[in-house]
N, C-alpha and C positions, 0 to 999 in steps of 0.2 A: 257641063263639061267639068272635068277634074283637073288634077295637076299631074305632071310628068316628072319623074326623078331620073336623072342621068348621071352616071359616074363618068367624069371626064379626066383623061390623062393629059397632064400638062408637063411637058419636058422643058426644063431650063436649058439655056444655051451653053452653060458650063457648070462645073461643080462648085465654082466660086460664088454663084448666085446665092444671096441670102434668102433662104426659103420662107422665113417669117415675113420678111418685107414683101416677097413675091405674093404670099397669101393675101396680104393687105391690098396690094395693087390689083389682084384678081377680084377681090370683093368690091373694090371701088369701081371697077370697070363693068360690073354687071348691068345689063340692060334693065329697063323698068319692068317690074313684075317678077323678075327672077331673084332667087335667094339661094344662099349656100347653106347646106345643112351638115357641115362638117368636112374636114379634110383628113385624108390618109396620106402616108408617104410610102413610096416603094423604091427600095434600093435597086438601081438598074445595073450599073457596072462602073468600075473605076472611080468611085466616089460620087457618081451622078445619081441624084435622087429625084424621082418624079413626084409631083403633087397629084393627088386624086381627089378633087373636090366632088361632093355630091350636090348637084345643082337641081333646084326645084323650079320648074317653069309652068305657067298655065298651059293647058292642053291646046287652047285656041291661039297660042302665041306663035305658031309656026314651027314648033320643035326647038331643037337646040342650036340652030344655025346662028342666031343672033349672039348667043353666048359664046360659041366657037369663034366667031369673028371678033368679039370683044376681047376674049382671052388672047387671041393671036396678035392683037395690037399692043399688048402689054410688053414693056421693055424687059428683056431677059428671058422671054419665052421663045423657044426654038420651034416647038410644034404642039398642036392640040388635036386630040382624037377622042371620040366618044367610045367608051369601053362597053357600057350597057345602058339600056333605057327601059323603064317600066312605068306603068300607071300607078298612081297612089289611090 
């Protein structure tokens, strides 16, 4: 089995959320075996900026559900959605 790369859209709950701190919290919340291969930022509207981490998970780990749950539990996160998924 290989690895799966997923681009995940993480919406903060307000424009006042410190995105650098949020990035660190997301990295710290990752389940075992998952890793982040970089972040992008996407201007949404009215000063709100979404984080778009590319997460690498083992193919046999059950997909991105564990990562989505972990990210959803981070303080300052409004919503989490998977934008696209592909095999490495």
